[in-house]
C-alpha positions as a Markdown table, in Angstrom:
| # | Residue | x | y | z |
|---|---|---|---|---|
| 1 | Met | 118.3 | 50.2 | 21.0 |
| 2 | Lys | 118.2 | 53.1 | 19.6 |
| 3 | Glu | 120.2 | 53.1 | 15.8 |
| 4 | Thr | 119.8 | 56.2 | 14.7 |
| 5 | Thr | 121.0 | 59.9 | 16.0 |
| 6 | Pro | 120.2 | 63.0 | 13.5 |
| 7 | Thr | 124.0 | 63.9 | 14.0 |
| 8 | Ala | 124.6 | 60.6 | 13.0 |
| 9 | Met | 123.5 | 60.8 | 9.8 |
| 10 | Leu | 125.2 | 61.8 | 6.8 |
| 11 | Pro | 126.0 | 65.0 | 5.3 |
| 12 | Cys | 124.7 | 63.9 | 2.6 |
| 13 | Phe | 121.9 | 63.0 | 3.8 |
| 14 | Asp | 121.1 | 66.7 | 5.0 |
| 15 | Lys | 121.9 | 67.7 | 2.1 |
| 16 | Trp | 120.0 | 65.8 | -0.3 |
| 17 | Cys | 116.5 | 66.7 | 3.1 |
| 18 | Gln | 118.0 | 70.1 | 2.3 |
| 19 | Arg | 116.3 | 70.9 | -1.4 |
| 20 | Phe | 112.6 | 69.8 | 0.2 |
| 21 | Asp | 113.3 | 72.7 | 2.9 |
| 22 | Asp | 111.6 | 75.2 | 1.1 |
| 23 | Leu | 108.1 | 73.2 | 0.9 |
| 24 | Leu | 108.0 | 73.0 | 4.6 |
| 25 | Lys | 107.6 | 75.7 | 7.1 |
| 26 | Thr | 108.7 | 75.7 | 10.0 |
| 27 | Lys | 112.2 | 74.1 | 11.7 |
| 28 | Ala | 110.4 | 71.2 | 13.2 |
| 29 | Gln | 108.7 | 69.9 | 10.7 |
| 30 | Lys | 112.1 | 70.7 | 8.5 |
| 31 | Arg | 113.6 | 68.0 | 11.2 |
| 32 | Glu | 110.5 | 65.4 | 11.4 |
| 33 | Phe | 110.9 | 65.6 | 7.9 |
| 34 | Arg | 114.4 | 64.4 | 8.4 |
| 35 | Gln | 113.6 | 61.6 | 11.3 |
| 36 | Tyr | 111.0 | 59.9 | 9.5 |
| 37 | Leu | 113.0 | 59.6 | 6.5 |
| 38 | Gly | 115.9 | 58.7 | 8.7 |
| 39 | Gly | 113.1 | 56.0 | 10.6 |
| 40 | Leu | 112.1 | 54.6 | 7.1 |
| 41 | Leu | 116.1 | 54.2 | 5.7 |
| 42 | Gly | 116.5 | 52.7 | 9.3 |
| 43 | Glu | 117.1 | 48.9 | 10.1 |
| 44 | Ser | 113.7 | 48.8 | 12.2 |
| 45 | Glu | 111.7 | 45.5 | 10.5 |
| 46 | Arg | 108.6 | 47.6 | 11.1 |
| 47 | Lys | 108.5 | 51.0 | 9.3 |
| 48 | Asn | 105.1 | 52.3 | 11.8 |
| 49 | Val | 105.7 | 56.0 | 13.5 |
| 50 | Phe | 106.1 | 54.2 | 16.5 |
| 51 | Gln | 108.8 | 51.6 | 15.6 |
| 52 | Met | 110.7 | 54.5 | 13.8 |
| 53 | Ala | 110.6 | 57.0 | 17.1 |
| 54 | Arg | 111.5 | 54.2 | 19.6 |
| 55 | Asp | 114.6 | 53.1 | 17.6 |
| 56 | Ala | 115.8 | 56.7 | 17.0 |
| 57 | Val | 117.9 | 58.9 | 19.8 |
| 58 | Glu | 115.8 | 62.4 | 20.4 |
| 59 | Val | 112.8 | 61.6 | 18.0 |
| 60 | Thr | 109.3 | 61.7 | 20.1 |
| 61 | Tyr | 106.1 | 59.1 | 18.9 |
| 62 | His | 103.8 | 62.5 | 19.1 |
| 63 | Lys | 106.3 | 64.7 | 17.4 |
| 64 | Leu | 106.4 | 62.2 | 14.3 |
| 65 | His | 102.8 | 61.7 | 14.2 |
| 66 | His | 101.2 | 65.2 | 14.6 |
| 67 | Phe | 104.2 | 65.5 | 11.6 |
| 68 | Leu | 102.3 | 63.0 | 9.2 |
| 69 | Thr | 99.0 | 63.3 | 10.2 |
| 70 | Asp | 98.4 | 67.2 | 11.5 |
| 71 | Ala | 101.4 | 69.3 | 9.7 |
| 72 | Pro | 100.1 | 71.9 | 7.4 |
| 73 | Trp | 102.2 | 70.5 | 4.4 |
| 74 | Ser | 102.0 | 68.8 | 0.8 |
| 75 | Ser | 102.2 | 65.9 | 0.2 |
| 76 | Asp | 101.8 | 66.2 | -3.6 |
| 77 | Lys | 104.3 | 69.0 | -3.4 |
| 78 | Ile | 107.0 | 66.1 | -1.9 |
| 79 | Asn | 105.9 | 64.0 | -4.3 |
| 80 | Glu | 106.1 | 66.2 | -7.2 |
| 81 | Arg | 109.6 | 67.3 | -6.2 |
| 82 | Arg | 111.0 | 64.0 | -5.0 |
| 83 | Leu | 110.1 | 62.8 | -8.6 |
| 84 | Glu | 112.1 | 66.3 | -10.0 |
| 85 | Val | 114.9 | 65.4 | -7.6 |
| 86 | Met | 114.9 | 61.7 | -9.1 |
| 87 | Asn | 115.3 | 62.6 | -12.3 |
| 88 | Gln | 118.3 | 64.0 | -12.2 |
| 89 | Cys | 120.4 | 61.3 | -11.8 |
| 90 | Arg | 121.2 | 58.6 | -14.5 |
| 91 | Gln | 120.5 | 56.1 | -12.1 |
| 92 | Thr | 116.7 | 56.9 | -10.8 |
| 93 | Lys | 115.7 | 58.1 | -13.3 |
| 94 | Ile | 111.9 | 57.0 | -13.9 |
| 95 | Arg | 111.3 | 54.9 | -16.4 |
| 96 | Pro | 107.8 | 56.1 | -19.5 |
| 97 | Lys | 106.4 | 52.8 | -17.8 |
| 98 | Tyr | 107.6 | 53.1 | -13.9 |
| 99 | Arg | 104.2 | 53.6 | -11.9 |
| 100 | Val | 105.2 | 56.2 | -8.1 |
| 101 | Arg | 102.7 | 55.6 | -6.0 |
| 102 | Ala | 102.9 | 58.1 | -2.6 |
| 103 | Thr | 100.2 | 59.1 | 0.1 |
| 104 | Arg | 100.5 | 61.4 | 3.7 |
| 105 | Gly | 100.0 | 58.9 | 5.4 |
| 106 | Ser | 102.6 | 56.5 | 4.4 |
| 107 | Leu | 105.3 | 57.8 | 1.5 |
| 108 | Ser | 106.8 | 55.3 | -0.7 |
| 109 | Leu | 109.6 | 56.6 | -0.3 |
| 110 | Lys | 112.2 | 53.9 | 0.7 |
| 111 | Arg | 113.1 | 52.5 | -2.2 |
| 112 | Cys | 113.8 | 55.5 | -3.7 |
| 113 | Phe | 116.3 | 57.3 | -1.4 |
| 114 | Leu | 118.0 | 53.6 | -0.9 |
| 115 | Arg | 119.0 | 54.4 | -5.1 |
| 116 | Tyr | 119.4 | 57.9 | -4.4 |
| 117 | Phe | 122.4 | 56.7 | -1.9 |
| 118 | Arg | 123.3 | 53.8 | -3.2 |
| 119 | Ala | 123.8 | 56.3 | -6.4 |
């Protein structure tokens, strides 16, 4: 069963994603970025591209896969921005001994995003 649709996402989700829009060049990249994050935050048991595309409305495997593997965006810049955003909030501020790791194929963002939205 399809669990998420882009129009059903909370306005705060889109507002939060807008903080990354200047790092993404095209409307398609911005759309797929939101769909990828929606998939990470979704209730799917497995967090892979196939499962995310299958469980969400208006998300296709090929577009999401292309965004993660071939689209020209910088995972380092996205991660740097994520850390800046997290450090602006007391609840998600990174402690000196805390190590954050992210890779292009699998941005380790779910836990951080959940903290942000629960705050």
